[in-house]
N, C-alpha and C positions, 0 to 999 in steps of 0.2 A: 167185547161183549161178556155179559155175565154167563157163567158156565151153564146155568139152567135155562137160558134163553136160546131157543132154537130158530126163532123167526126174526124178522126185521123189527127194529124199534123205530118209531116214527115220532118226530117232534114237529110242532107248527108254531108260527109266530105271524101275527098281522101287525104291520107297521103303517103309520100315517105316511102320506106321500111327500115327506119333507127330505131335503138332501141330507140332513144330519142323521137320518134313520139308516143310511147306508153303513155308517160306522157301527150302529147298534146291531145291524144284521151280521156284520163281520164278527163282532165280539160274541154274539149269540152262537154263531157257527163254531168259532174257535173254542168256546167254553164246552160245547157238546162234544167236540172231537179232540179235546185235550189229550195229548199223548199219542195221537194217531200220526203216522208218517204222512197222512193225506190231509192233515189239518190246514196247512198253508195253501195248498192247491184249492181246497174247498172254500177257504176264506176269500181267495181271489175270485173264484167263480161267483160266489154269492154277491160280492161287491159289484162286479160287472153287471150281473143280471138285475140286481136291485137298482143300480143307477140307471140302467136302460129303462126299467119300468117307470121310474120317476121322470126321466127326461123325455121319453117318447110316447107315453100313453096318458090316459086320463088319471092314472095313479098319482101323477104329480100336480094335478089341478085341484081346485077347491074341494076340500074334504075327501080327496082321493086316498087310496091306500093300496098296499100290495101285500101279498101273503107268501110266506116262506114255508116250505116243508122240507124236512131233512129225514131221510130214511137210512138206517145203518144196519147192515147184516154182515155176516162173516165173509161174504163174497163181494159186496159192493156198497158204495155210498151214493145215494141219489139225492140231488139238490134241486128243488123246484121253486121257481118264482112265478107267481100268478099276478098279472097286472090288471088294471081296471079297463082295458080295452080302449076304444076310441081312436086308435091310431090309423085306421083305414086299411092297413096292411099288416100281415103277420110278420114277426121278426124272422129274418133269414140270414144265413151265413153268406157274407159277400167277401170275395177276394179283392181287396183294395190295392191300388198301386202304391208304390213306396212313398209318394208325396201326399197321400190322402190324410186329411186332418181328422176325419170322422169315419165311423163305420167299421172300425177294426175290432170292437169289443167282442161280438159274438164269434168272430173268426178266432180270436185269442182263446175264448172258452172252448171252442171245438178242437184246438190244438192240445189244451191241457186235459180235457175230459176224454174218456174213451168213447163216449157216445153222447150226442146232443139231440134231443127231440123237442119239436115245437108243436104244441096242440092249440088249436084255435077254437073258441066257442063264442056264443053270442055275448057273453059277459066279459070276455078278455082273452088273453093268451097265457099259456103256461109253458115256460121253457124249463126243461129238465136236463140236467147234466149228470152223467153217471161216471163214477170212478170205480173201476174194478180193482178191489183190494186183493183178490185172489186171482192169479193169472189164468187159472182154469175156469174162471167164472164168466169169461166173455160170452155175451149173449144171454146171460141170466141176470135179470134185474131184481131189485128189492121188491 
């Protein structure tokens, strides 16, 4: 962070709900976090959350979209993906058995991130994954 910045910096990006937009979301995240030791973890998290939005919600349907938000502070990186809703149920972390072919993505995100929060609203779901960049920051969000 810039030495004169004492609060979180926040970026946002809205993407059409096409599968090729997942690579755009990854690249956008990588560019913002260039040089950060957390860039690869953040890129993987954004990839999974973006793909889930496209595959499992109205974001991937006709004229759907999803929104990314990335907040960076000295203590944490918060990555949020908001989908277009319409899934009927909120995303949840499931522990799948070893042979399961689907349903592992959010569990993987929960292993990489220090905290994962799912917020449900009338217009969709927002999944936020937090990476604590300062070990003393646990419990303090961006």
